[in-house]
C-alpha positions in Angstrom: 244.8 -51.6 205.8 241.2 -51.4 207.0 239.1 -54.4 206.0 236.0 -53.4 207.9 234.5 -51.7 204.8 234.6 -53.9 201.8 234.1 -52.1 198.5 230.7 -52.1 196.9 230.1 -53.3 193.3 229.8 -49.7 192.2 233.1 -48.8 193.9 234.8 -51.8 192.2 233.5 -50.6 188.8 234.7 -47.1 189.5 238.1 -48.5 190.5 238.3 -50.4 187.2 237.4 -47.2 185.4 240.3 -45.4 187.2 242.7 -48.2 186.0 241.6 -47.3 182.4 239.3 -50.2 181.7 236.4 -49.9 179.2 233.1 -49.9 181.0 231.6 -52.9 179.2 234.9 -54.9 179.9 234.7 -54.0 183.6 231.1 -55.0 183.9 231.6 -58.4 182.2 234.7 -59.1 184.4 232.8 -58.1 187.5 229.8 -60.4 186.7 232.3 -63.2 186.2 234.2 -62.4 189.5 231.0 -62.4 191.6 229.8 -65.7 190.0 226.8 -64.3 188.1 228.1 -64.3 184.5 224.5 -64.6 183.1 222.9 -62.0 185.3 223.5 -59.1 182.8 224.5 -55.6 183.3 221.1 -54.5 184.7 221.7 -56.8 187.6 224.9 -54.8 188.5 222.9 -51.6 188.7 220.3 -53.2 190.9 223.0 -54.5 193.3 225.5 -51.7 193.0 225.5 -50.9 196.8 226.2 -54.5 197.8 229.6 -55.1 199.4 232.1 -57.4 197.8 234.0 -60.1 199.5 237.7 -59.0 199.8 238.9 -62.2 198.0 236.5 -61.7 195.1 237.5 -58.0 194.9 241.2 -59.0 194.7 240.3 -61.5 191.9 238.4 -58.8 190.1 241.3 -56.3 190.2 243.7 -59.1 189.0 241.4 -59.8 186.1 241.3 -56.0 185.3 245.1 -55.9 185.3 245.3 -58.9 182.9 242.7 -57.2 180.6 244.8 -54.0 180.6 247.8 -56.2 179.6 245.9 -57.2 176.5 244.2 -60.5 177.4 240.8 -60.6 175.7 237.8 -60.5 178.1 236.5 -63.8 176.5 239.7 -65.6 177.6 239.5 -64.2 181.1 235.9 -65.3 181.6 236.0 -68.3 179.3 232.9 -67.1 177.6 231.9 -65.2 174.5 228.4 -64.5 173.0 228.3 -64.9 169.3 225.1 -64.7 167.2 223.2 -65.2 170.4 225.1 -68.4 171.4 227.1 -68.6 174.6 230.4 -70.0 173.5 233.3 -71.2 175.6 236.6 -69.9 174.4 240.2 -69.9 175.6 243.7 -69.2 174.3 243.5 -72.2 171.9 241.2 -70.3 169.6 240.6 -66.8 168.3 238.1 -64.7 170.3 235.1 -64.5 167.9 234.6 -60.9 166.7 231.1 -59.3 166.3 232.1 -58.3 162.8 232.1 -62.0 161.8 228.3 -62.0 162.3 228.2 -60.3 158.9 229.6 -63.5 157.3 226.9 -65.6 159.1 224.1 -63.2 157.9 225.3 -63.5 154.3 225.7 -67.3 154.4 222.1 -67.6 155.8 220.9 -65.5 152.9 222.6 -67.6 150.2 221.3 -70.9 151.6 217.8 -69.5 152.5 216.1 -71.0 149.3 217.7 -74.4 149.7 216.3 -77.5 151.6 219.0 -79.3 153.7 221.9 -77.2 152.4 225.4 -78.5 152.8 227.8 -75.9 154.3 231.4 -76.1 155.4 233.1 -73.6 157.7 236.9 -73.6 157.1 239.2 -72.8 160.1 236.3 -73.0 162.5 238.3 -72.1 165.7 235.7 -72.0 168.5 233.1 -73.2 166.1 231.3 -69.8 166.2 230.3 -69.6 162.5 229.4 -73.3 162.1 227.3 -73.3 165.3 225.6 -70.0 164.4 224.6 -71.4 161.0 223.4 -74.7 162.5 221.4 -73.0 165.2 219.5 -70.9 162.5 219.2 -73.7 160.0 218.4 -76.9 161.8 218.0 -78.8 158.5 221.5 -77.8 157.2 224.3 -80.3 157.1 227.2 -78.2 158.6 230.8 -79.4 158.6 233.4 -77.5 160.6 237.0 -77.9 159.5 240.2 -76.9 161.3 243.9 -77.9 161.0 244.3 -77.4 164.8 243.2 -80.3 167.0 243.2 -77.9 169.9 240.7 -75.7 168.1 238.5 -78.7 167.1 238.4 -79.8 170.8 237.1 -76.3 171.8 234.5 -76.3 168.9 233.3 -79.9 169.6 232.8 -79.1 173.3 230.8 -76.0 172.3 228.7 -78.1 169.9 228.0 -80.7 172.6 227.1 -78.1 175.2 224.7 -76.4 172.8 223.3 -79.6 171.5 224.0 -78.7 167.8 224.7 -81.6 165.4 227.7 -79.9 163.5 230.1 -82.4 162.1 233.9 -81.9 162.5 236.9 -82.8 160.5 240.6 -82.1 160.9 242.0 -80.8 157.6 244.1 -78.1 156.1 241.4 -76.0 154.4 239.6 -78.2 151.8 242.4 -80.8 151.4 240.7 -84.2 151.8 237.3 -82.7 152.5 234.4 -84.4 150.7 232.1 -82.0 148.8 230.2 -80.7 147.1 228.8 -77.9 149.2 226.1 -75.3 148.6 228.2 -72.8 150.6 231.8 -72.6 151.7 232.4 -70.0 154.5 235.6 -69.0 156.1 237.2 -66.4 158.4 240.8 -67.4 157.7 244.0 -65.8 158.9 244.4 -62.5 156.9 247.0 -60.3 158.7 250.3 -59.8 156.9 253.0 -61.5 158.9 255.0 -58.2 159.4 251.9 -56.2 160.5 252.7 -54.2 163.6 249.2 -54.8 165.0 250.1 -58.5 165.6 252.2 -57.3 168.5 249.0 -56.3 170.4 247.5 -59.8 169.8 250.0 -61.8 171.7 247.4 -63.7 173.7 245.8 -65.2 170.6 247.1 -68.1 168.4 249.4 -66.5 165.8 248.7 -69.2 163.2 245.0 -68.2 163.3 245.9 -64.6 162.5 248.8 -64.2 160.1 249.0 -65.3 156.5 252.1 -64.6 154.6 253.7 -61.4 153.4 250.4 -59.8 152.1 248.0 -61.6 154.4 246.3 -63.3 151.5 248.1 -66.7 151.4 245.3 -68.7 153.0 242.6 -66.9 151.1 244.5 -67.7 147.8 244.5 -71.4 148.8 240.8 -71.5 149.6 239.8 -69.7 146.4 241.9 -72.2 144.4 240.5 -75.2 146.2 236.8 -74.1 146.4 235.5 -74.7 142.8 236.2 -78.5 143.0 234.1 -78.5 146.3 231.1 -76.4 145.3 227.8 -77.3 143.7 227.2 -75.3 140.5 225.5 -72.2 141.9 227.2 -72.6 145.3 228.8 -69.7 147.1 232.2 -69.0 148.6 232.1 -66.3 151.3 235.3 -65.1 153.0 236.0 -62.7 155.8 239.1 -60.5 155.2 241.0 -57.5 156.4 239.6 -53.9 156.3 241.7 -53.1 153.2 241.6 -56.4 151.3 238.2 -56.4 149.6 239.5 -55.3 146.2 242.3 -57.9 146.3 240.0 -60.7 147.4 237.4 -59.8 144.7 240.1 -59.9 142.1 241.2 -63.4 143.2 237.5 -64.6 143.0 237.0 -63.1 139.6 240.2 -64.5 138.2 239.3 -68.0 139.5 236.0 -67.8 137.5 233.5 -66.8 140.2 230.4 -64.8 139.2 228.4 -62.2 141.1 231.6 -61.2 143.0 230.7 -58.7 145.7 231.6 -57.5 149.2 229.6 -56.9 152.4 230.2 -54.3 155.1 230.6 -54.9 158.8 229.0 -53.0 161.6 231.5 -50.1 161.1 230.7 -49.8 157.4 234.0 -51.5 156.3 234.0 -54.0 153.5 234.7 -57.0 155.7 233.5 -60.0 153.6 233.8 -60.8 149.9 232.3 -63.7 148.0 231.1 -65.1 144.7 228.9 -67.7 143.2 230.3 -70.7 141.2 228.6 -70.5 137.8 225.7 -72.8 137.1 227.0 -73.8 133.7 230.6 -73.4 132.6 230.8 -72.0 129.1 232.8 -74.4 126.8 236.0 -72.7 125.7 
């Protein structure tokens, strides 16, 4: 094999494309491989004729092959941008999805009129939601809860690196968590345990994805626990599956929540549902 001509960055990207990799994935993996993860995709264009070191090129192709086998880019690079924050993620936590930014937007809306609002993020994982809320509302008291000590370790490291004063607690949803809160937000597991799509997510922690036969087990628990932990007028906001808005709205309404509604994600799918705990309970 002739090693006198090392591939250029442009050739390496073309090679990844031939392997079947999405362009954005190839670009992020290439920036990671050449040691310039923050340089941005414009940098690649400006340097596309530069030759790659053979070792770096081999590492890049290996990363491409792992990506093709289903490993999320965020795990391969150890980085994921969420709500403008650079998070460190690995296989101990879910790879934060852009759709979840819808939940953050809604939470910021409901706490907007409040001074020093108290917010809890249940099943925080990498800390993405809690850290995004804290970064936007420096006066908020944000608590991040997870039952997984592995996940809490990842989230706490992210908080320390970003200098955000989020508090952390190990708990199973709201069990043993001190309220009351102005908003409870959660992106809980919501995939039915028999869902064939789970097979494609083998690199992510299963307990953070699946939730019983209909995928609503954890959401039922949170909806039942939430009223005792909410201020009157406080909101419960939940992310759920693409076809679960109706079922989640029904759970919220049955529990006694008012103003029950859903919000669409970037693709126009009802991705989050929530409701407000009434200011005054009518005496039966």
